[in-house]
VOPAMAR-18934 format. One line per 8 residues: number of its first residue (from 1); their letters; for each residue x, y negated, z of N, C-alpha, C, O. Coordinates in steps of 0.1 Angstrom, whole numbers, plus 5000, padded with zeros to 4 digits. Atoms other than C-alpha are relative to their C-alpha. Layout:
! residues N
NUM = a = X,Y,Z,X,Y,Z,X,Y,Z,X,Y,Z ~ ...
END
This chain:
! residues 270
1 = xxxxxxxx = 5010,4996,5011,7852,4397,8680,4986,5001,5006,4976,5000,4998 ~ 5013,4999,4994,7824,4401,8705,4992,4987,4999,4980,4988,4997 ~ 5007,5013,5001,7816,4364,8703,4995,4998,4986,4984,4992,4985 ~ 5005,5001,5013,7813,4365,8666,4987,5008,4998,4978,5004,4990 ~ 5012,4992,5002,7787,4393,8668,4988,4993,5007,4977,4995,5002 ~ 5011,5007,4994,7766,4372,8692,4993,4990,4992,4981,4989,4993 ~ 5006,5010,5008,7760,4345,8667,4996,5005,4986,4992,4997,4978 ~ 5004,4994,5013,7754,4369,8638,5010,4998,4989,5005,4998,4978
9 = xxxxxxxx = 4990,5002,5011,7786,4364,8619,5006,5014,4998,5012,5019,5007 ~ 4994,4987,5003,7798,4396,8602,5015,4999,5002,5021,4989,5001 ~ 4986,4999,4998,7832,4408,8609,5008,4997,4987,5003,5000,4976 ~ 4992,5003,5011,7860,4397,8586,4997,4987,4993,5005,4983,4984 ~ 5003,5013,5007,7844,4364,8575,5009,4989,5004,5011,4979,4997 ~ 4991,5010,4994,7867,4343,8597,5013,5000,4992,5020,4989,4991 ~ 4987,5000,5007,7897,4355,8578,5000,4993,4986,5010,4988,4982 ~ 5001,5007,5013,7885,4341,8545,5000,4985,5001,5000,4978,4990
17 = xxxxxxxx = 5001,5014,4999,7883,4306,8559,4987,4994,4997,4985,4982,4996 ~ 5013,5004,5003,7846,4304,8552,4992,4998,5012,4994,5005,5022 ~ 5009,5002,4988,7820,4290,8576,4986,5001,4995,4982,5001,4983 ~ 5014,4998,5003,7783,4295,8578,4992,4988,5004,4995,4982,5015 ~ 5010,5010,4997,7756,4269,8578,4986,5006,5000,4981,5011,4989 ~ 5014,4994,5000,7722,4281,8589,5000,5015,4997,4990,5020,4992 ~ 5000,4986,5002,7734,4316,8588,5004,5004,4986,5004,5016,4983 ~ 4996,4997,5013,7745,4314,8551,5015,4996,4997,5019,4986,5002
25 = xxxxxxxx = 4986,5003,5003,7780,4315,8538,5001,4988,4990,4992,4987,4981 ~ 4999,5012,5009,7792,4282,8520,5007,5004,4987,5017,5012,4987 ~ 4994,4997,5013,7800,4284,8484,5010,4989,4997,5013,4980,5005 ~ 4989,5010,5003,7828,4264,8466,4994,4987,4997,5000,4977,5000 ~ 5007,5013,5003,7803,4238,8454,4996,4993,5013,4996,4981,5013 ~ 5004,5006,4987,7791,4233,8490,5012,4995,5007,5011,4985,5015 ~ 4988,5004,4993,7826,4231,8503,5007,4987,4995,5011,4979,5002 ~ 4994,5011,5006,7839,4205,8478,4990,4989,4997,4980,4992,4990
33 = xxxxxxxx = 5010,5011,5003,7820,4171,8477,5000,4996,4986,5010,4996,4979 ~ 5001,5004,5014,7807,4160,8444,5000,4985,5000,5004,4978,5009 ~ 4999,5014,5003,7805,4125,8429,4991,4992,5009,4993,4980,5012 ~ 5010,5008,4992,7775,4115,8450,5002,5001,5015,4994,4995,5022 ~ 4998,4998,4986,7789,4125,8484,5005,4987,5006,5010,4978,4999 ~ 4997,5012,4993,7797,4099,8510,5015,4997,4999,5023,5004,5005 ~ 4986,5005,5001,7829,4080,8501,5009,5010,4993,5021,5007,4993 ~ 4992,4990,5007,7841,4110,8481,5010,5006,5009,5021,5009,5005
41 = xxxxxxxx = 4991,4994,4990,7856,4125,8512,5001,5016,4998,4991,5022,4994 ~ 4998,4986,5000,7870,4160,8513,5005,5005,5013,5011,4997,5021 ~ 4995,4994,4987,7879,4184,8541,5013,5007,4997,5014,5016,4988 ~ 4987,4993,5001,7916,4194,8544,5000,5011,5010,4991,5015,5016 ~ 4998,4989,4992,7930,4222,8563,4999,4996,5015,4996,5004,5024 ~ 5000,5005,4986,7932,4200,8594,4988,4990,5002,4988,4983,5012 ~ 5012,5009,4998,7899,4180,8589,5003,4986,4997,4995,4977,5001 ~ 4997,5014,5003,7917,4149,8576,4995,4996,4986,4992,5005,4978
49 = xxxxxxxx = 5005,5005,5013,7907,4127,8546,5011,5003,4990,5022,5003,4992 ~ 4991,4996,5010,7922,4137,8513,5008,4988,4995,5003,4977,4996 ~ 4991,5011,5004,7952,4116,8500,4998,4996,4986,5004,4986,4981 ~ 5002,5004,5014,7939,4114,8464,4985,4998,4998,4977,5005,5004 ~ 5014,5003,5003,7906,4100,8450,4994,5010,4992,5001,5018,4985 ~ 5007,4989,5008,7880,4122,8435,4990,4993,4991,4983,4984,4994 ~ 5009,5005,5011,7861,4116,8403,4991,5011,4995,4996,5022,4993 ~ 5009,4990,5004,7830,4135,8393,5002,5004,4986,5006,4996,4977
57 = xxxxxxxx = 4998,4995,5014,7832,4157,8362,4988,5003,4993,4988,5007,4981 ~ 5012,4999,5008,7796,4158,8353,4992,5012,5004,4988,5014,5016 ~ 5009,4989,4998,7775,4190,8350,5006,5011,5008,4998,5019,5014 ~ 4994,4989,4993,7800,4213,8366,4998,4998,5015,4999,5008,5022 ~ 5002,5002,4986,7793,4197,8400,5013,4999,5008,5013,4997,5020 ~ 4987,5001,4994,7830,4196,8407,5006,4986,4999,5001,4978,4991 ~ 4993,5013,5000,7853,4166,8413,5014,5002,4997,5020,5012,5001 ~ 4986,5000,5004,7887,4158,8399,5007,4990,5010,5002,4980,5013
65 = xxxxxxxx = 4992,5008,4991,7914,4144,8422,5010,4992,4992,5018,4998,4985 ~ 4990,5008,5007,7934,4114,8408,5011,4996,5009,5008,4993,5021 ~ 4989,5005,4991,7968,4104,8421,4997,4986,5004,4990,4978,4997 ~ 5002,5014,4995,7970,4072,8441,5005,4990,4990,4999,4979,4990 ~ 4995,5010,5010,7991,4055,8414,4990,4997,4989,4989,4986,4984 ~ 5011,5003,5010,7962,4059,8389,4990,4991,5006,4985,4982,4999 ~ 5010,5009,4993,7938,4044,8414,5005,4986,5001,4997,4976,4998 ~ 4994,5014,4999,7961,4015,8420,5000,4993,4987,4997,4981,4986
73 = xxxxxxxx = 5000,5006,5013,7965,4009,8383,4986,4995,4995,4985,4984,4990 ~ 5013,5004,5003,7928,4009,8377,4995,4988,5008,4989,4979,5002 ~ 5004,5012,4992,7922,3985,8406,5006,4987,4995,5000,4977,4994 ~ 4993,5013,5005,7949,3961,8393,4994,4995,4987,4993,4983,4985 ~ 5006,5004,5013,7934,3962,8358,4986,4993,5002,4984,4983,4996 ~ 5013,5006,4997,7899,3954,8372,5002,4986,5006,4994,4977,5003 ~ 4998,5013,4994,7913,3926,8393,5006,4990,4991,5003,4978,4992 ~ 4993,5009,5009,7934,3911,8365,4991,4995,4989,4993,4984,4984
81 = xxxxxxxx = 5008,5004,5012,7908,3910,8338,4993,4987,5002,4994,4979,4993 ~ 5006,5013,4999,7888,3881,8352,5010,4988,5000,5007,4978,4994 ~ 4990,5010,5000,7920,3861,8358,5005,4998,4986,5007,4986,4982 ~ 4995,5002,5014,7932,3868,8323,4990,4993,4991,4993,4984,4983 ~ 5010,5007,5007,7899,3858,8309,4999,4985,5003,4997,4977,4994 ~ 5001,5014,4996,7899,3826,8329,5012,4992,4993,5010,4981,4988 ~ 4988,5006,5006,7935,3818,8317,4998,4998,4985,5001,4987,4980 ~ 5003,5001,5014,7925,3825,8281,4990,4989,4997,4992,4982,4987
89 = xxxxxxxx = 5010,5010,5002,7895,3803,8284,5006,4986,5002,5004,4977,4994 ~ 4993,5013,4997,7917,3775,8299,5009,4996,4988,5009,4985,4984 ~ 4991,5003,5012,7942,3778,8270,4992,4996,4988,4996,4987,4981 ~ 5009,5004,5012,7914,3777,8244,4995,4986,5002,4994,4978,4993 ~ 5005,5014,4998,7900,3746,8261,5011,4990,4998,5008,4979,4992 ~ 4989,5009,5003,7934,3730,8261,5003,4998,4985,5005,4987,4981 ~ 4998,5001,5015,7939,3738,8224,4989,4991,4994,4991,4983,4985 ~ 5011,5008,5005,7904,3724,8217,5002,4985,5003,5000,4976,4995
97 = xxxxxxxx = 4998,5014,4996,7912,3692,8236,5012,4994,4992,5010,4982,4988 ~ 4989,5005,5008,7946,3688,8217,4995,4997,4986,4998,4987,4980 ~ 5005,5002,5013,7928,3692,8184,4991,4988,4999,4992,4980,4990 ~ 5009,5012,4999,7902,3667,8194,5007,4987,5001,5004,4977,4994 ~ 4992,5012,4999,7928,3642,8204,5007,4997,4987,5008,4985,4983 ~ 4993,5002,5012,7947,3647,8172,4990,4994,4989,4994,4985,4982 ~ 5009,5005,5010,7916,3642,8151,4996,4985,5003,4994,4977,4994 ~ 5003,5014,4996,7907,3611,8171,5011,4990,4996,5008,4979,4992
105 = xxxxxxxx = 4988,5008,5003,7942,3597,8166,5000,4997,4985,5002,4986,4980 ~ 5000,5002,5015,7940,3603,8128,4988,4991,4996,4991,4983,4987 ~ 5011,5009,5003,7906,3587,8126,5002,4985,5003,4999,4976,4996 ~ 4997,5013,4996,7918,3557,8145,5010,4994,4991,5009,4982,4987 ~ 4990,5005,5009,7948,3554,8122,4994,4996,4987,4997,4986,4981 ~ 5007,5003,5013,7926,3556,8091,4992,4987,5001,4992,4979,4992 ~ 5008,5012,4998,7903,3530,8105,5009,4987,5000,5005,4977,4995 ~ 4990,5011,4999,7933,3507,8113,5005,4997,4986,5007,4985,4983
113 = xxxxxxxx = 4994,5002,5013,7947,3512,8078,4989,4993,4991,4993,4984,4983 ~ 5011,5007,5008,7913,3502,8063,4999,4986,5003,4996,4977,4995 ~ 5002,5013,4995,7912,3471,8084,5013,4992,4998,5013,4980,5002 ~ 4988,5007,5001,7948,3462,8076,4999,4988,4990,4994,4990,4979 ~ 5001,5011,5009,7951,3427,8061,5009,5001,4988,5019,5008,4989 ~ 4991,5000,5012,7966,3421,8027,5012,4990,5002,5010,4979,5007 ~ 4988,5008,4998,8002,3408,8028,5005,4995,4987,5017,4993,4985 ~ 4996,5005,5013,8003,3396,7992,5004,4985,5003,4998,4978,5011
121 = xxxxxxxx = 4995,5014,4998,8022,3363,7989,4991,4990,4994,4991,4987,4982 ~ 5009,5011,5004,7995,3337,7988,4995,4992,5012,4993,4998,5023 ~ 5005,5008,4989,7984,3308,8009,5009,4999,5012,5021,5001,5011 ~ 4993,5001,4988,7994,3305,8045,5007,5013,5004,5018,5013,5010 ~ 4994,4987,4997,8001,3342,8048,5013,5001,4993,5023,5006,4999 ~ 4987,5000,5007,8028,3339,8021,5010,4991,5007,5022,4994,5008 ~ 4991,5009,4994,8042,3309,8039,5006,5006,5013,5018,5003,5016 ~ 4995,4995,4988,8045,3328,8072,5009,5012,4998,5019,5014,5006
129 = xxxxxxxx = 4991,4989,5002,8061,3359,8057,5012,4997,4992,5022,5004,4993 ~ 4989,5004,5008,8085,3340,8034,5008,4990,5008,5010,4979,5003 ~ 4993,5010,4991,8105,3324,8062,5014,5005,5002,5017,5018,5002 ~ 4986,4997,4998,8143,3323,8067,5006,4990,5009,5006,4978,5006 ~ 4995,5009,4990,8159,3308,8098,4991,4989,5004,4995,4977,5006 ~ 5010,5010,4996,8127,3291,8107,4995,4991,4989,4987,4982,4992 ~ 5004,5009,5011,8122,3275,8073,4992,5009,4990,4996,5020,4986 ~ 5008,4993,5011,8095,3285,8048,5006,4997,4987,5007,4986,4983
137 = xxxxxxxx = 4993,5001,5013,8111,3292,8015,4989,4997,4989,4978,5002,4989 ~ 5008,5004,5011,8096,3277,7983,5001,5009,4988,4996,5007,4978 ~ 4996,4992,5012,8109,3305,7961,5001,5014,5004,5006,5017,5015 ~ 4999,4986,4998,8107,3342,7958,5007,5006,4988,5004,5002,4976 ~ 4993,4994,5011,8130,3363,7936,4991,5009,4992,4982,5016,4998 ~ 5009,4992,5008,8113,3380,7907,5005,5015,5000,5016,5017,5004 ~ 4996,4986,5001,8114,3418,7901,5012,5002,4991,5020,5012,4994 ~ 4989,4998,5009,8139,3414,7873,5013,4994,5005,5023,4993,4998
145 = xxxxxxxx = 4987,5006,4995,8165,3397,7896,5011,5010,5001,5009,5021,5005 ~ 4988,4992,4999,8200,3411,7893,5012,4992,5003,5013,4980,5000 ~ 4987,5007,4999,8235,3403,7903,5007,5000,4987,5006,5009,4979 ~ 4993,5001,5013,8255,3391,7873,5012,5009,4999,5019,5012,5008 ~ 4989,4991,5003,8280,3413,7856,5012,4991,4994,5022,4997,4990 ~ 4990,5009,5005,8300,3382,7845,5003,4990,5012,4993,4986,5019 ~ 4996,5010,4990,8319,3359,7869,4997,4986,4996,5006,4979,4991 ~ 5004,5014,5003,8300,3327,7865,5005,4990,5010,5007,4994,5022
153 = xxxxxxxx = 4995,5011,4991,8313,3294,7880,4994,4987,4997,4990,4984,4985 ~ 5005,5014,5002,8301,3259,7885,5012,4990,5004,5017,4991,5015 ~ 4990,5010,4997,8327,3231,7882,4993,4987,5002,4985,4983,4995 ~ 5006,5012,4995,8317,3200,7900,5008,4988,4996,5020,4987,4999 ~ 4994,5012,5005,8325,3166,7884,4993,4988,5006,4981,4988,5008 ~ 5006,5013,4995,8320,3131,7898,5009,4989,4993,5021,4988,4995 ~ 4994,5011,5007,8328,3101,7876,5012,5005,4991,5022,4999,4990 ~ 4990,4994,5009,8347,3124,7852,5011,5007,5007,5020,5012,5000
161 = xxxxxxxx = 4989,4993,4993,8369,3139,7879,4995,5013,5006,4983,5014,5011 ~ 5004,4987,4994,8368,3175,7891,5002,4999,5015,5012,4995,5020 ~ 5000,5000,4986,8360,3179,7928,5003,5014,5006,4996,5023,5003 ~ 4997,4988,4993,8377,3206,7948,5001,5012,4991,5003,5011,4979 ~ 5000,4988,5008,8375,3242,7937,4987,5003,4994,4976,4998,4999 ~ 5013,4997,5006,8348,3256,7915,4991,5009,5009,4997,5015,5018 ~ 5010,4992,4992,8317,3272,7930,4998,5014,4993,4993,5014,4981 ~ 5002,4986,5006,8316,3310,7924,4986,5005,5002,4982,5006,5014
169 = xxxxxxxx = 5015,4996,4999,8280,3321,7917,4997,5013,4994,4987,5015,4987 ~ 5002,4987,5005,8284,3357,7908,4999,5011,5011,4998,5023,5008 ~ 5000,4990,4989,8283,3373,7942,4986,5004,5005,4984,5013,5012 ~ 5014,4997,4996,8245,3373,7946,4991,4996,4988,4995,4990,4978 ~ 5009,5002,5012,8214,3371,7923,4994,4987,4999,4989,4983,4988 ~ 5006,5014,5001,8202,3336,7932,5007,4991,5009,5013,4995,5019 ~ 4994,5011,4992,8215,3303,7946,4991,4989,5001,4986,4983,4991 ~ 5009,5011,4997,8194,3277,7963,5008,4987,5002,5018,4986,5009
177 = xxxxxxxx = 4994,5013,4998,8203,3240,7960,4990,4991,5008,4978,4991,5005 ~ 5009,5010,4993,8190,3213,7984,5007,4995,5012,5018,4998,5016 ~ 4995,5007,4988,8195,3192,8015,4999,5008,5013,5005,5005,5023 ~ 5003,4992,4988,8182,3218,8040,5011,5011,5001,5011,5021,4995 ~ 4988,4991,4999,8215,3234,8051,4997,5013,5006,5005,5023,5005 ~ 5003,4987,4994,8198,3262,8070,4997,5010,4990,4998,5022,4992 ~ 5003,4990,5010,8187,3278,8038,5007,4998,4986,5007,5007,4978 ~ 4994,5003,5013,8206,3261,8010,5013,5008,4998,5022,5008,5007
185 = xxxxxxxx = 4987,4994,5003,8234,3282,7994,5010,4990,4995,5022,4991,4998 ~ 4991,5011,5004,8249,3251,7978,4993,4987,5004,4984,4982,4997 ~ 5006,5013,4995,8240,3219,7998,5002,4989,4990,5013,4987,4984 ~ 4999,5013,5008,8233,3187,7979,4995,4989,5010,4983,4987,5013 ~ 5003,5009,4989,8235,3159,8005,4995,4986,4995,4993,4978,5003 ~ 5005,5013,5004,8224,3130,7983,4986,4998,5004,4978,5007,5004 ~ 5014,5002,4995,8193,3113,7997,4989,5002,4990,4978,5004,4994 ~ 5010,4998,5010,8175,3116,7964,4997,5014,4997,4987,5018,4990
193 = xxxxxxxx = 5002,4986,5002,8177,3153,7965,4990,5005,5011,4990,5001,5022 ~ 5010,4994,4991,8149,3174,7981,5006,5010,5009,5018,5015,5006 ~ 4994,4990,4990,8154,3198,8010,5002,5014,4992,5012,5020,4994 ~ 4998,4989,5009,8148,3227,7985,4997,4995,4986,4986,4994,4982 ~ 5001,5008,5013,8155,3211,7952,4998,5010,4988,4989,5008,4980 ~ 5000,4991,5012,8162,3239,7926,5007,5013,5004,5013,5014,5014 ~ 4993,4987,4998,8175,3274,7922,5005,5005,4987,4999,5003,4976 ~ 4995,4992,5012,8197,3293,7898,4998,5014,5003,5003,5020,5012
201 = xxxxxxxx = 5004,4986,4998,8184,3328,7893,5005,5008,4988,5004,5004,4977 ~ 4995,4991,5010,8201,3356,7874,4989,5011,4998,4984,5017,5008 ~ 5011,4991,5004,8175,3378,7856,5005,5010,4989,5013,5006,4980 ~ 4997,4990,5011,8178,3410,7835,4989,4998,4990,4977,5000,4993 ~ 5010,5002,5011,8161,3403,7802,5004,5008,4988,5016,5012,4986 ~ 4997,4993,5012,8159,3419,7768,5003,4990,4989,4996,4980,4987 ~ 4995,5009,5010,8178,3402,7740,5002,5008,4987,5007,5019,4987 ~ 4998,4994,5013,8178,3410,7703,5014,4997,4994,5018,4985,4994
209 = xxxxxxxx = 4986,5001,5005,8212,3416,7688,4999,4996,4985,4989,4998,4978 ~ 5000,5004,5015,8222,3404,7652,4997,5012,4991,4992,5010,4980 ~ 5004,4988,5008,8218,3440,7640,4986,5005,5002,4982,5015,4996 ~ 5014,4997,4998,8182,3440,7652,4997,5009,5012,4985,5011,5015 ~ 5002,4992,4989,8187,3462,7682,4997,4992,5013,5001,4980,5013 ~ 5004,5007,4988,8173,3453,7716,5010,5005,5012,5011,5017,5013 ~ 4991,4997,4989,8197,3452,7746,4996,4992,5012,4990,4981,5011 ~ 5003,5007,4988,8193,3443,7782,5013,4992,5005,5024,4997,5005
217 = xxxxxxxx = 4989,5009,4996,8214,3414,7795,4996,4993,5013,4984,4991,5016 ~ 5003,5008,4988,8217,3395,7828,5004,4986,4997,5016,4983,4995 ~ 4997,5014,5004,8214,3358,7821,4996,4991,5012,4988,4994,5020 ~ 5003,5010,4989,8214,3327,7844,4988,4991,4995,4987,4987,4984 ~ 5012,5009,5003,8182,3306,7846,5000,4990,5012,5004,4992,5023 ~ 5002,5010,4990,8175,3274,7865,4985,4996,5001,4978,4996,4991 ~ 5014,5003,4997,8141,3264,7881,5000,4988,5010,5006,4989,5021 ~ 5003,5011,4990,8131,3231,7897,4989,5004,5009,4978,5009,5004
225 = xxxxxxxx = 5010,4996,4990,8111,3237,7929,4990,4989,5004,4986,4989,5015 ~ 5009,5011,4997,8089,3207,7926,5006,4988,5007,5000,4982,5016 ~ 4993,5011,4993,8115,3182,7937,4994,4986,4996,4987,4985,4986 ~ 5005,5013,5002,8107,3145,7940,5007,4993,4988,5000,4987,4980 ~ 4993,5008,5011,8134,3132,7916,5006,5010,4989,5015,5006,4982 ~ 4998,4991,5011,8136,3162,7893,5014,5006,4999,5024,5002,5006 ~ 4987,4994,5004,8164,3184,7879,5002,4998,4985,4993,4998,4977 ~ 4996,5004,5014,8183,3176,7847,5009,5011,4995,5019,5015,5001
233 = xxxxxxxx = 4991,4991,5007,8199,3200,7822,5004,4993,4987,4996,4989,4979 ~ 4994,5008,5011,8222,3182,7798,4992,4987,4998,4989,4982,4987 ~ 5006,5013,4999,8206,3149,7809,4985,5000,4997,4979,4989,4996 ~ 5014,4999,5003,8171,3161,7801,4992,5006,5012,4996,5017,5017 ~ 5007,4994,4988,8146,3166,7830,4992,5013,4995,4987,5014,4984 ~ 5007,4988,5003,8130,3200,7832,4987,5001,5008,4986,4994,5019 ~ 5013,4999,4992,8094,3209,7843,5002,5008,5012,5010,5018,5012 ~ 4999,4992,4988,8090,3222,7878,4994,5014,4998,4985,5016,4990
241 = xxxxxxxx = 5006,4986,4999,8082,3259,7885,5001,5007,4987,4992,5015,4984 ~ 4998,4993,5012,8095,3271,7852,5015,5003,4998,5024,4996,5002 ~ 4986,4995,5003,8126,3291,7842,5005,4994,4987,4999,4993,4977 ~ 4993,5005,5012,8151,3275,7818,5013,5007,4999,5021,5007,5009 ~ 4987,4993,5001,8179,3296,7805,5012,4991,4998,5011,4981,4991 ~ 4987,5007,5000,8214,3283,7810,5010,5006,4990,5010,5019,4989 ~ 4990,4994,5009,8242,3287,7785,5014,4994,5005,5014,4984,5013 ~ 4987,5004,4997,8279,3283,7788,5002,4985,4997,4998,4981,4986
249 = xxxxxxxx = 4997,5014,5001,8290,3247,7793,4989,4990,5002,4990,4978,4999 ~ 5011,5009,4997,8256,3234,7802,5003,4992,5013,5010,4996,5022 ~ 4998,5009,4988,8255,3205,7827,4987,4998,5007,4977,4995,5001 ~ 5012,5001,4992,8231,3203,7856,5002,4989,5010,5013,4987,5015 ~ 5000,5011,4990,8222,3173,7878,4988,5001,5008,4977,5005,5003 ~ 5011,4999,4991,8200,3170,7908,4997,4986,5005,5005,4979,5011 ~ 5004,5014,4996,8180,3138,7915,5008,4989,4994,5012,4990,4982 ~ 4992,5011,5004,8199,3106,7913,5015,5001,5003,5023,4991,5003
257 = xxxxxxxx = 4986,4998,4996,8232,3121,7924,5008,4999,4987,5004,5003,4976 ~ 4990,5001,5011,8262,3113,7902,5008,5013,4997,5016,5013,4988 ~ 4992,4987,5002,8276,3148,7906,4994,5008,4988,4982,5009,4987 ~ 5004,4992,5011,8275,3170,7876,5006,5014,5002,5017,5016,5006 ~ 4996,4986,4998,8277,3208,7877,5000,5007,4986,4990,5008,4979 ~ 4998,4994,5013,8292,3224,7846,5001,5015,5001,5009,5020,5009 ~ 5000,4986,4999,8285,3261,7840,5010,5006,4991,5009,5004,4979 ~ 4990,4993,5007,8314,3282,7829,5001,5014,5006,4996,5017,5016
265 = xxxxxx = 4997,4987,4994,8326,3318,7834,5015,5003,4998,5022,4995,4992 ~ 4986,4997,5000,8359,3336,7836,5007,5001,4986,5019,4999,4985 ~ 4994,4999,5013,8363,3340,7799,4998,4988,4991,5000,4988,4979 ~ 5003,5012,5007,8353,3305,7790,5013,4993,4995,5023,4994,5003 ~ 4989,5008,5005,8377,3284,7769,4998,4986,5004,4990,4979,4999 ~ 5002,5014,4994,8382,3252,7788,5008,4990,4991,5008,4978,4994
END
C-alpha cells in the first residue's frame, strides 16, 4: 500500500478495477471505446481483443457488441450483392438477346413470305409442278372431282368382238388414256393415239329432277387433251379441252384405232 501512496493513488481504488490517467479516475465512457476508436477494440480482463464486434449507438457514446455470426452474415450479404446484380444483369442481357433473335427470325420469315413466288398453275411453273414420274401432265382434276358411287365399266370391242375382261373405272375419280404408259391409266398403243390422248373424269354436278328438285349426282365426262387425231363419242369428234357428259351405252374411240369402248355399269341391261 506504501507504493500506491507514493504515486498519489487513494487507498481502495485498486479494488474497484479502475485506473487513473493523469491523476483522474476513468469513467465508463473512457473505459469502453466508442464508434470512432481505433478498430473498435476493447480491453478485456486480460488485455486481449474482444471476441465480438462493436457498433456505435449514437448520442449515448456507448457501443453495442454484435455476435460473430451477425458480422459474418452482414459480410456475406455485402459480398454477394455485387455478384447477384451481375448475374441478374447477365440474365436480362440473355433474355434481351433471345427476344432480339426471335424478332429477327420473325421479320426474316415475313420478308421471305412476301417474296414467295406464286405457285398457281400457269405457264412453265405449272408444267414443273404438275409432273408425275418425270412426265408433265396435260390435265388437272377440277374441284368437283369425285369417285363414282356407281360401278361403271368399259367394254372393249374390236370388229364386233369383246376383248378380254371389261375395264372397271369406278375405283378412282379420273382415268387417263394415251400411249405414255408411265402416266396412262388405260394405255392406247395404236400409233394414231397421242401420248396423253383423253381423260374420263367423274364430277359432282347438280341435276334437276322431274319433280323440279335439284339433286347432286356424280356423272362421267370425257375430255380430249388436244390430241392429233381427236376423240370420238358415238362416231362424232369432240372439241378438245371441253367436258362432254357420257351416258350409259355411249361408244368412245381414240384416233384411228378400231377399238371401241362401250360405257356400261353394274345395273345396265345388256
